[in-house]
C-alpha positions in Angstrom: -38.9 3.1 35.4 -37.7 2.4 39.3 -35.1 -0.1 37.8 -32.3 2.1 36.3 -29.5 -0.5 34.5 -25.9 1.1 34.1 -23.7 -0.4 31.7 -23.0 3.1 30.6 -21.3 3.2 33.8 -20.0 0.3 34.1 -18.3 0.6 30.1 -16.9 3.7 31.1 -15.0 2.1 34.3 -13.9 -0.5 32.5 -12.5 0.9 29.0 -15.3 -1.4 27.0 -17.0 -0.6 23.9 -20.5 -1.7 24.0 -19.6 -3.9 21.1 -16.8 -5.8 22.7 -19.4 -6.6 25.5 -22.0 -7.6 22.6 -19.4 -10.5 21.6 -18.5 -11.9 25.0 -21.6 -11.4 26.1 -23.0 -12.5 23.0 -26.6 -10.5 22.2 -27.0 -8.4 19.9 -25.9 -5.0 20.0 -29.5 -4.1 19.5 -30.9 -5.5 22.5 -27.9 -4.2 24.5 -28.9 -1.2 23.4 -32.4 -2.2 24.2 -31.0 -2.4 28.0 -29.1 0.9 27.9 -31.0 2.9 27.1 -34.2 1.2 30.1 -36.1 0.6 27.3 -36.3 -3.7 28.2 -38.7 -5.0 30.0 -37.2 -8.0 31.8 -33.8 -9.0 31.6 -32.5 -13.1 31.9 -30.4 -13.9 35.0 -28.3 -15.9 32.6 -28.0 -12.7 30.9 -26.9 -10.7 33.8 -24.5 -13.0 34.9 -22.6 -12.9 31.5 -22.7 -9.0 32.1 -21.0 -9.4 35.1 -18.8 -12.2 34.3 -17.4 -9.7 31.1 -17.6 -6.2 32.7 -16.3 -8.8 36.3 -18.9 -6.7 38.1 -21.6 -7.7 40.7 -24.9 -6.9 39.6 -25.5 -4.7 42.1 -23.2 -2.2 40.5 -25.3 -2.1 37.0 -29.1 -2.3 38.4 -30.3 0.7 40.6 -33.7 1.4 42.2 -35.5 4.6 41.9 -38.6 5.8 43.2 -40.5 6.7 40.5 -41.3 9.6 42.5 -37.8 10.5 42.8 -37.5 10.4 39.3 -39.7 12.7 38.0 -38.0 15.5 40.2 -35.0 14.6 38.1 
């Protein structure tokens, strides 16, 4: 996977639980878990916007590009 979603990092910085984020954003815990665990194939811009609003962050705080070759070396 080339794009990593760092929701856990932002949750920790904001001292917010996954449950609270789920309620604020209006998505299920299951879908939030899919995002957190890197299993998502896509994310709607409206969902990304809602997460950024709830966490008071920028999309770049959540999304990180990791080169496939670099990831293989981890």
